[in-house]
C-alpha positions in Angstrom: 0.0 0.0 0.0 1.4 3.4 -1.0 2.0 6.1 1.7 -0.6 8.4 0.2 -3.3 5.6 0.0 -2.4 4.6 3.6 -2.7 8.2 4.8 -6.1 8.6 3.0 -7.4 5.4 4.6 -6.3 6.5 8.0 -7.9 9.9 7.5 -11.1 8.4 6.4 -11.1 6.3 9.6 -10.8 9.4 11.7 -13.6 11.0 9.8 -15.8 7.9 10.4 -15.2 8.3 14.1 -15.9 12.0 14.1 -19.1 11.9 12.0 -21.2 10.4 14.8 -20.2 13.1 17.2 -20.8 15.8 14.7 -24.3 14.5 13.8 -25.2 14.2 17.5 -24.0 17.8 18.3 -25.9 19.2 15.3 -29.1 17.5 16.4 -28.7 19.0 19.9 -29.0 22.5 18.4 -32.8 23.0 18.1 -33.1 24.5 14.6 -36.9 24.0 14.3 -38.4 26.0 11.5 -42.0 27.1 12.2 -42.5 28.7 8.8 -42.5 32.3 10.0 -39.8 34.9 10.5 -38.4 33.0 13.5 -35.6 30.4 13.2 -34.5 29.5 16.7 -31.1 27.9 16.6 -30.2 28.6 13.0 -27.7 31.2 14.0 -26.2 28.8 16.6 -25.9 26.1 14.0 -24.2 28.4 11.5 -21.7 29.4 14.2 -21.1 25.8 15.1 -20.4 24.8 11.5 -18.2 27.9 11.0 -16.2 27.0 14.1 -15.7 23.4 12.9 -14.4 24.7 9.6 -12.2 27.4 11.1 -10.6 24.8 13.4 -8.9 23.2 10.4 -7.8 26.6 8.9 -10.7 27.4 6.5 -12.2 30.8 6.4 -16.0 30.4 6.4 -18.5 33.3 6.2 -21.8 33.6 8.0 -24.6 35.4 6.2 -27.6 36.5 8.2 -30.6 37.3 6.1 -32.9 38.1 9.0 -32.1 38.2 12.8 -31.3 34.6 13.7 -31.7 33.2 10.1 -28.1 32.4 9.2 -26.2 30.3 6.7 -22.5 29.4 6.5 -20.5 29.3 3.2 -16.8 28.4 2.5 -14.8 27.8 -0.6 -12.0 25.3 -0.7 -9.4 25.6 -3.4 -9.0 22.6 -5.7 -5.9 21.2 -7.5 -7.1 22.6 -10.9 -8.7 26.0 -10.4 -9.4 26.3 -14.1 -12.1 23.6 -13.8 -15.7 24.5 -12.9 -16.5 24.3 -9.2 -18.7 21.8 -7.3 -21.2 22.9 -4.7 -22.1 20.7 -1.7 -25.2 22.1 0.0 -27.1 21.1 3.1 -29.7 22.8 5.3 -29.4 23.0 9.1 -33.1 23.8 9.9 -35.5 21.0 10.7 -39.3 20.7 11.1 -40.6 20.9 14.6 -41.0 17.8 16.8 -43.4 17.1 19.7 -41.2 15.3 22.3 -44.3 13.6 23.8 -44.7 11.5 20.6 -41.1 10.3 20.6 -39.4 7.4 22.2 -36.3 9.5 22.8 -35.6 13.2 23.1 -35.9 14.6 19.5 -33.1 17.1 20.3 -31.0 14.8 22.4 -28.8 13.5 19.7 -28.6 10.2 21.5 -26.6 7.2 20.1 -28.5 4.0 20.9 -29.4 0.7 19.2 -26.9 1.4 16.5 -28.4 4.7 15.5 -28.2 8.5 16.1 -31.6 9.6 17.1 -33.2 13.0 16.8 -34.9 15.5 14.6 -32.7 16.1 11.5 -31.0 12.7 11.7 -31.9 12.1 8.0 -33.2 15.5 7.1 -30.5 16.4 6.9 -27.9 16.8 9.6 -26.5 13.4 8.7 -25.2 14.9 5.4 -24.1 18.1 7.1 -22.1 15.9 9.5 -20.6 13.7 6.8 -19.6 16.8 4.8 -17.9 18.4 7.8 -16.2 15.2 8.8 -14.8 14.4 5.4 -13.7 18.0 4.6 -12.1 18.6 8.0 -10.0 15.4 7.6 -9.0 16.2 4.0 -7.9 19.7 5.0 -6.0 18.5 8.0 -4.1 16.0 5.9 -3.5 18.4 3.0 -5.7 16.5 0.5 -7.0 19.0 -2.0 -10.1 18.1 -4.1 -9.6 18.0 -7.9 -11.5 21.2 -8.3 -12.9 24.1 -6.2 -15.5 23.1 -3.6 -18.1 25.4 -2.2 -19.8 24.2 0.9 -23.1 25.9 1.9 -24.9 25.0 5.2 -28.2 26.7 4.8 -31.1 28.2 6.8 -34.8 27.9 6.1 -35.0 25.0 3.6 -38.0 23.5 5.4 -40.1 26.6 4.6 -38.9 27.1 1.0 -35.5 28.6 1.5 -36.4 32.3 1.5 -34.0 33.1 4.3 -31.3 30.6 3.1 -30.5 29.5 -0.4 -32.9 32.0 -2.0 -31.3 34.9 -0.1 -27.8 33.8 -1.1 -28.6 33.3 -4.8 -30.4 36.7 -5.0 -27.9 38.7 -3.0 -24.5 36.8 -2.9 -24.4 35.0 -6.2 -20.6 35.7 -6.4 -20.1 33.0 -3.7 -21.0 30.4 -6.4 -18.9 31.9 -9.2 -17.7 29.2 -11.5 -19.8 26.5 -10.0 -21.6 24.3 -12.5 -22.6 21.2 -10.5 -24.0 20.5 -7.1 -24.9 17.6 -4.8 -27.4 17.9 -1.9 -30.0 15.9 0.0 -32.2 12.9 -0.5 -30.2 10.8 -2.8 -27.5 8.1 -2.7 -29.4 6.0 -0.2 -29.8 2.2 -0.6 -32.7 -0.1 -1.4 -31.8 -3.8 -1.0 -33.4 -6.0 -3.7 -31.7 -9.2 -2.7 -28.3 -10.6 -1.6 -26.9 -9.9 -5.1 -28.2 -6.4 -5.8 -28.6 -3.2 -3.9 -30.0 -0.1 -5.7 -28.7 3.3 -4.8 -31.1 6.1 -5.7 -29.6 9.3 -7.0 -32.0 12.2 -7.3 -32.0 13.6 -10.8 -35.4 15.3 -10.6 -37.8 16.8 -8.1 -41.4 18.0 -8.3 -42.4 21.6 -8.4 -44.7 23.0 -5.7 -47.7 25.2 -5.4 -48.7 25.8 -1.8 -52.1 27.5 -2.0 -55.0 28.9 -0.1 -58.6 28.1 -1.3 -61.4 30.5 -0.4 -65.1 30.3 -0.7 -67.3 33.3 0.1 -70.9 32.6 1.1 -73.8 34.3 2.9 -73.4 34.7 6.7 -76.3 33.9 8.9 -77.8 32.4 12.0 -77.0 28.7 12.5 -80.6 27.8 13.2 -81.8 28.9 9.8 -81.6 27.2 6.4 -78.8 28.6 4.3 -78.2 27.4 0.8 -75.1 29.6 0.4 -73.0 28.1 3.2 -69.3 28.7 2.5 -68.3 25.7 4.6 -70.5 23.3 2.7 -69.3 24.6 -0.7 -65.6 24.5 0.3 -65.8 21.1 2.0 -67.3 19.5 -1.0 -64.6 21.1 -3.2 -61.8 19.9 -0.9 -63.3 16.5 -0.8 -63.3 16.3 -4.5 -59.7 17.4 -4.7 -58.5 15.1 -1.9 -60.0 12.1 -3.7 -58.9 13.1 -7.2 -56.3 11.0 -8.9 -54.3 12.9 -11.5 -53.3 11.1 -14.7 -50.0 9.1 -14.9 -47.3 11.1 -16.6 -43.8 9.5 -17.0 -40.8 11.8 -17.1 -37.4 10.6 -18.1 -36.2 10.2 -14.5 -39.2 8.1 -13.5 -39.0 6.1 -16.7 -35.4 5.4 -16.0 -36.1 4.3 -12.5 -39.0 2.0 -13.6 -36.7 0.4 -16.2 -34.2 -0.3 -13.5 -36.9 -1.8 -11.2 -38.2 -3.9 -14.1 -34.7 -5.3 -14.5 -34.1 -5.8 -10.8 -37.4 -7.6 -10.2 -37.4 -9.4 -13.6 -40.9 -8.3 -14.5 -42.5 -5.9 -17.0 -43.9 -2.9 -15.1 -47.2 -1.2 -16.0 -47.2 2.4 -14.8 -51.0 2.4 -14.8 -51.0 -0.5 -12.4 -48.1 -0.1 -9.9 -49.8 -1.3 -6.7 -48.0 -4.7 -6.6 -44.7 -3.2 -7.5 -44.9 -0.4 -5.0 -45.8 -2.9 -2.3 -42.4 -4.6 -2.9 -40.6 -1.3 -2.3 -41.6 -1.1 1.3 -41.3 2.4 2.9 -39.8 4.2 -0.1 -43.0 3.5 -2.1 -44.4 6.6 -0.5 -41.6 8.6 -2.2 -41.8 6.8 -5.6 -45.6 6.4 -5.9 -46.2 10.1 -6.0 -43.7 10.7 -8.8 -46.0 9.0 -11.3 -48.5 11.9 -11.3 -49.2 15.4 -10.0 -50.7 15.6 -6.5 -52.7 18.0 -4.3 -53.1 17.3 -0.6 -55.5 19.3 1.5 -53.7 20.1 4.7 -55.6 22.8 6.6 -59.2 24.0 7.0 -60.5 27.1 8.7 -63.9 28.7 9.1 -66.2 30.3 11.6 -65.9 31.7 15.1 -69.1 30.6 16.9 -71.2 27.5 16.8 -74.5 29.3 16.1 -73.1 31.6 13.3 -72.8 30.5 9.7 -69.6 32.2 8.5 -69.4 34.3 5.4 -66.1 32.7 4.4 -64.2 29.4 4.6 -60.6 28.7 3.7 -58.4 25.7 3.1 -54.7 25.1 2.4 -53.4 22.7 -0.1 -49.9 21.3 -0.8 -49.7 20.9 -4.5 -46.8 19.2 -6.3 -46.4 19.0 -10.1 -44.1 17.0 -12.4 -41.4 18.6 -14.6 -43.2 19.9 -17.7 -46.7 19.5 -16.3 -47.3 22.7 -14.3 -49.9 24.2 -16.7 -51.8 20.9 -16.9 -51.7 20.6 -13.1 -53.2 24.1 -12.5 -55.9 23.5 -15.2 -56.9 20.2 -13.5 -57.0 21.9 -10.1 -59.5 24.6 -11.3 -61.6 22.0 -13.1 -61.9 19.8 -10.0 -62.4 22.7 -7.5 -65.1 24.4 -9.6 -66.0 28.1 -10.2 -67.0 29.0 -6.6 -63.5 28.4 -5.2 -60.9 31.1 -5.4 -57.3 29.7 -5.6 -54.4 31.8 -4.3 -50.8 30.7 -4.6 -48.9 31.3 -1.3 -45.5 29.8 -2.4 -44.5 28.3 -5.7 -41.3 26.9 -7.1 -40.2 25.1 -10.2 -39.8 21.5 -11.0 -36.3 20.2 -11.9 -34.9 17.4 -14.0 -31.5 16.6 -15.4 -30.0 13.6 -17.3 -28.4 10.7 -15.4 -25.1 10.9 -17.1 -21.7 12.7 -17.1 -18.5 12.5 -15.1 -20.2 13.5 -11.8 -22.6 10.5 -12.1 -19.6 8.3 -13.0 -17.8 9.5 -9.8 -20.9 8.6 -7.7 -21.2 5.2 -9.3 -17.5 4.3 -8.8 -17.4 5.5 -5.2 -20.5 3.5 -4.3 -19.2 0.4 -6.2 -15.8 0.6 -4.3 -17.6 0.5 -0.9 -20.4 -1.9 -1.9 -19.7 -4.3 -4.7 -23.4 -5.2 -5.2 -24.4 -1.6 -5.7 -26.3 -0.5 -8.7 -26.8 3.3 -9.1 -30.2 4.4 -10.5 -31.9 7.8 -11.1 -35.1 8.7 -9.4 -37.4 11.7 -8.8 -37.9 13.2 -5.4 -41.6 13.9 -4.6 -40.7 16.9 -2.5 -38.4 19.8 -3.1 -34.9 21.0 -2.0 -32.6 24.0 -2.2 -31.6 22.8 -5.6 -34.5 24.9 -6.9 -32.7 28.1 -6.0 -29.2 27.0 -7.1 -30.6 26.0 -10.5 -31.3 29.6 -11.2 -27.5 30.1 -11.4 -27.2 27.5 -14.1 -26.0 24.8 -11.6 -26.8 21.2 -12.5 -28.1 19.6 -9.3 -28.2 16.1 -8.0 -29.3 14.5 -4.7 -26.4 12.5 -3.4 -26.1 12.0 0.4 -24.8 8.4 0.4 -26.2 6.0 3.0 -26.2 2.3 3.2 -29.4 1.4 5.0 -30.6 -1.9 6.7 -33.5 -3.3 4.6 -35.9 -3.2 7.6 -35.5 0.6 8.1 -38.5 2.7 6.9 -36.3 5.4 5.5 -39.1 7.4 3.9 -40.9 7.3 7.3 -37.9 9.1 8.9 -38.5 12.3 7.0 -40.6 14.6 9.3 -41.6 11.5 11.2 -41.5 10.4 14.8 -38.3 8.7 16.1 -36.2 9.9 13.2 -32.8 8.2 13.3 -29.9 7.3 11.1 -27.8 4.2 11.4 -24.2 4.8 12.7 -22.9 2.3 10.1 -24.8 4.2 7.5 -23.0 7.4 8.5 -19.6 5.7 8.4 -20.4 4.3 5.0 -21.4 7.7 3.8 -18.1 9.2 4.9 -16.1 6.6 3.0 -18.2 7.1 -0.2 -18.2 10.9 0.0 -14.4 10.9 0.4 -13.9 8.6 -2.6 -16.4 10.7 -4.6 -14.4 13.9 -3.9 -11.2 12.3 -5.1 -12.8 11.8 -8.5 -15.4 14.6 -8.8 
């Protein structure tokens, strides 16, 4: 074994040991994002990340878009500065957690039963920790990446990124000068088919979003009287129609690529119009995959009235709408048709859908890094049913992938960890991710 290879292996071992502590410490910083102007803990997380980067001689910058809403960015010089740069981005905010529902403290960062437990364990302080561990060890040992790296640890992703990625792209685009590609969350995780094949899903696409408010105006009146213009009745019927509506199947290239790989893995011909049996074989990730076959609109909130004997003059509902790349206009037209003319639809937050091809040298680097650590790995494209900060960075012409490598035990309901109770990440998965990410950076 050469001296350089031996040093790299030793360094990766140190990073594997450090990643668990980093993940636990990040989880202990409560960065709950309540979807308003507050972001308790985001500034503390930004300072924590900056400190860890500064400890090894880097010069990170903290950008505060609103009091307490802070992100940390640093550029690391590569061997060949003439090459376009690579962005690694992760968010530090998390969705809130009700401790009474959890087996363990959601902000305790406890290591137990082979896992690190807590809010953000997979969404996405695991990748933040892996990035920090790998980069810290590479800088300590003087191992430069092949090209410039930009690391961005971001606020506010869970509420659309206004105070995080969106703020940086709109106001500090120079931070990403020369960057043409990026990796971020919800990709590179494993799905075990059998003892001879394990699929690793790399995100090449994500659905767009329309978060909206629906309003129906009616005639206010006394609750004891007949009222044929009841806003609650009209809105409830419309919401019921929408909640039960099944949008048509529309296959994008990422979904078609994933289904082709599934067909090969299972040895069956898949019918996109009849996926129930196939989805059942996917276990927990079926919730992610099933919704990438079509547009979706999920009613999430209802509000009307102020007193039991008063029929209100207005009723409102909120809906989380997600559309496939290339199908936004069709989605909105279908919405209006299903809701009917009485319902006023108002968009509260919207963002684009993304899709890129599953090819190129960056994909090759992902594939080879995974294969080196897991000989039965098979890397496949897939579409994320939600959204990430990639939507903002794509405005700078950056080609974005989801690649936060994790090897997962087959019994773990990975999809259920996202925004779920008892969120946790396997320690072995974190260590695996460190090794893969380090190899990936050698060849990116």
